[in-house]
C-alpha positions as CSV (number, residue, x, y, z in Angstrom):
1,M,0.0,0.0,0.0
2,K,1.4,3.4,-0.9
3,E,2.1,5.9,1.8
4,A,-0.5,8.4,0.8
5,A,-3.2,5.8,0.5
6,L,-2.2,4.4,3.9
7,R,-2.4,7.9,5.5
8,E,-5.8,8.5,3.9
9,R,-7.2,5.1,5.1
10,L,-5.9,5.7,8.7
11,S,-7.2,9.2,8.8
12,E,-10.6,8.0,7.6
13,I,-10.7,5.5,10.5
14,Q,-9.8,8.2,13.0
15,K,-12.5,10.5,11.6
16,R,-15.2,7.8,11.9
17,L,-14.2,7.1,15.5
18,A,-14.2,10.8,16.4
19,A,-17.6,11.3,14.8
20,G,-19.4,8.2,16.1
21,L,-17.8,7.2,19.4
22,E,-20.1,9.2,21.6
23,R,-23.1,7.6,19.9
24,I,-22.0,4.0,20.4
25,D,-20.5,4.7,23.9
26,P,-23.3,6.2,25.9
27,H,-21.7,5.5,29.2
28,H,-18.4,7.2,28.1
29,R,-16.3,4.1,28.8
30,L,-14.0,4.9,25.8
31,V,-14.9,8.6,25.2
32,G,-12.3,10.8,26.9
33,R,-9.9,8.0,27.6
34,P,-6.3,8.2,26.5
35,V,-6.1,6.7,23.0
36,R,-3.1,5.8,20.9
37,Y,-2.9,5.1,17.2
38,R,0.0,3.4,15.6
39,V,1.1,1.3,12.6
40,I,2.7,-2.0,13.5
41,A,5.4,-3.1,11.0
42,G,3.4,-1.7,8.1
43,Q,1.0,-4.6,8.5
44,A,-1.6,-3.5,11.0
45,F,-3.1,-0.3,12.5
46,E,-3.5,-0.5,16.3
47,I,-6.0,1.6,18.3
48,T,-5.4,1.4,22.0
49,Y,-7.7,2.9,24.7
50,R,-6.2,3.0,28.2
51,D,-7.7,3.6,31.7
52,V,-11.0,2.0,30.8
53,G,-13.0,1.1,33.9
54,R,-15.4,-1.3,32.2
55,I,-16.4,-2.3,28.7
56,E,-19.4,-4.3,27.2
57,E,-19.4,-6.4,24.1
58,A,-22.0,-4.1,22.5
59,E,-19.6,-1.2,22.8
60,L,-16.8,-3.3,21.3
61,L,-19.0,-4.3,18.4
62,G,-20.0,-0.6,17.9
63,V,-16.4,0.4,17.6
64,K,-15.7,-2.4,15.2
65,K,-18.7,-1.1,13.1
66,L,-17.3,2.4,13.2
67,I,-13.9,1.2,12.0
68,G,-15.7,-0.3,9.1
69,Q,-13.1,-2.9,8.2
70,P,-12.3,-6.4,9.5
71,C,-10.5,-6.1,12.8
72,S,-9.9,-7.8,16.1
73,W,-10.0,-6.6,19.6
74,S,-8.5,-7.5,23.0
75,V,-9.3,-6.4,26.5
76,T,-6.5,-6.8,29.1
77,P,-6.1,-5.7,32.6
78,Q,-4.0,-2.5,33.0
79,T,-4.2,-2.2,36.7
80,A,-6.5,-3.7,39.3
81,E,-9.2,-1.2,38.4
82,T,-8.7,-0.4,34.8
83,L,-8.5,-2.1,31.4
84,T,-6.6,-1.6,28.1
85,V,-8.9,-2.0,25.1
86,R,-7.0,-2.7,21.8
87,F,-8.3,-2.9,18.3
88,V,-6.1,-4.2,15.4
89,V,-7.0,-3.5,11.8
90,P,-5.0,-5.5,9.2
91,L,-3.7,-3.2,6.5
92,N,-3.5,-5.9,3.8
93,S,-7.3,-6.1,3.4
């Protein structure tokens, strides 16, 4: 994938999340949390939310729908009280 096309694709994902996250996250479990976007080895785009107190499958499915591309997610403990929620979008699709 060419660099310009990759930047455009990633920017589109970020815009969709910014525009729709409040709608699919009514309890603000992800809204307002620290988020990091990064490309992993040119093969995947990773979106990581930190300091999440709780998350439901419906919210995860909503984010996946906002991303609009095949992706996977994982939820792991960050501390005793918080979670890290990570979405990974393959870039070869």
